[in-house]
C-alpha positions as CSV (number, residue, x, y, z in Angstrom):
1,M,117.2,120.5,114.9
2,K,116.5,118.6,112.1
3,K,113.7,115.7,112.2
4,A,115.1,112.2,111.7
5,T,113.6,110.9,108.4
6,Q,112.6,107.2,108.1
7,P,114.2,105.3,105.8
8,I,112.0,103.8,103.0
9,Q,110.6,100.4,103.1
10,A,108.7,98.3,101.0
11,V,106.9,94.7,101.2
12,A,105.6,92.8,98.0
13,L,103.1,90.2,98.5
14,Q,101.7,87.6,96.1
15,Y,98.5,85.9,96.1
16,D,97.6,83.1,93.9
17,H,93.8,82.8,93.9
18,Q,93.9,79.5,92.3
19,V,95.9,77.9,95.3
20,G,93.5,79.3,97.7
21,S,96.1,80.3,100.5
22,S,97.3,83.3,102.1
23,P,99.2,85.9,100.4
24,K,103.2,85.3,100.6
25,V,105.4,88.2,101.4
26,T,107.7,87.6,98.0
27,A,110.2,90.7,98.9
28,S,111.1,93.2,101.7
29,G,113.6,95.9,102.6
30,Q,114.5,99.4,103.3
31,G,116.6,101.8,101.4
32,Q,117.9,100.8,98.0
33,I,116.1,97.4,98.3
34,A,113.0,99.2,99.1
35,R,113.4,101.3,96.1
36,K,114.1,98.8,93.7
37,I,111.2,96.7,95.1
38,I,108.8,99.7,94.0
39,E,110.5,100.3,90.9
40,M,110.0,96.8,89.8
41,A,106.2,96.9,91.1
42,E,105.6,100.1,88.8
43,L,107.5,98.7,86.0
44,A,105.3,95.7,86.3
45,G,102.0,97.6,86.5
46,V,101.3,96.3,90.1
47,D,99.5,98.4,92.3
48,I,101.3,100.1,95.4
49,V,99.5,100.9,98.5
50,Q,101.0,103.3,101.2
51,D,100.3,102.1,104.9
52,P,102.7,102.4,107.3
53,D,100.9,100.6,110.1
54,L,100.6,97.5,107.5
55,L,104.0,97.8,106.5
56,E,105.2,97.8,109.7
57,V,103.7,94.5,110.7
58,L,104.1,93.0,107.4
59,G,108.0,94.0,107.5
60,R,108.2,91.4,110.1
61,V,107.0,88.5,107.9
62,P,109.9,86.3,106.7
63,I,110.1,86.3,102.6
64,G,108.5,83.2,101.3
65,E,106.0,82.8,104.4
66,E,102.3,83.4,104.3
67,I,100.8,86.6,106.0
68,P,99.5,86.0,109.5
69,P,95.9,84.9,109.6
70,E,95.1,88.4,111.7
71,L,96.5,90.5,108.7
72,V,94.5,88.7,106.1
73,Q,91.2,90.7,106.6
74,A,93.5,94.1,106.5
75,V,95.2,93.0,103.1
76,A,91.6,91.7,101.7
77,E,90.0,95.1,102.2
78,I,93.1,96.7,100.6
79,L,92.9,94.8,97.3
80,A,89.1,95.1,97.2
81,F,89.5,98.7,97.1
82,I,92.2,98.5,94.7
83,Y,90.0,96.2,92.3
84,R,87.3,98.7,93.0
85,V,89.1,101.7,91.7
86,N,90.9,99.9,89.0
87,G,87.6,99.0,87.7
88,R,85.9,102.4,87.9
89,Y,88.8,104.0,86.0
90,A,89.5,101.3,83.6
91,P,90.0,102.2,80.1
92,A,87.1,102.2,77.8
93,D,87.4,99.3,74.9
94,S,87.3,101.0,71.6
């Protein structure tokens, strides 16, 4: 018996530190829409994080809405990790 595969899903967040609000969901979808979200993120050089549990919760937030306060800490930890990794592997200036 074949195991059912989950459709690909993606959620895009935008955060403007100058505004000081919580990150907002700017795109969300599955299947072809998720593939397009990922493709556009890759083209823009945006870091992509795979976290199925966080995706499940963020996928419930309506597009254009800020993420709930209880998710801010989880998103902040992921962003901090990405910034540390990017800083560690940043290209050296010539």
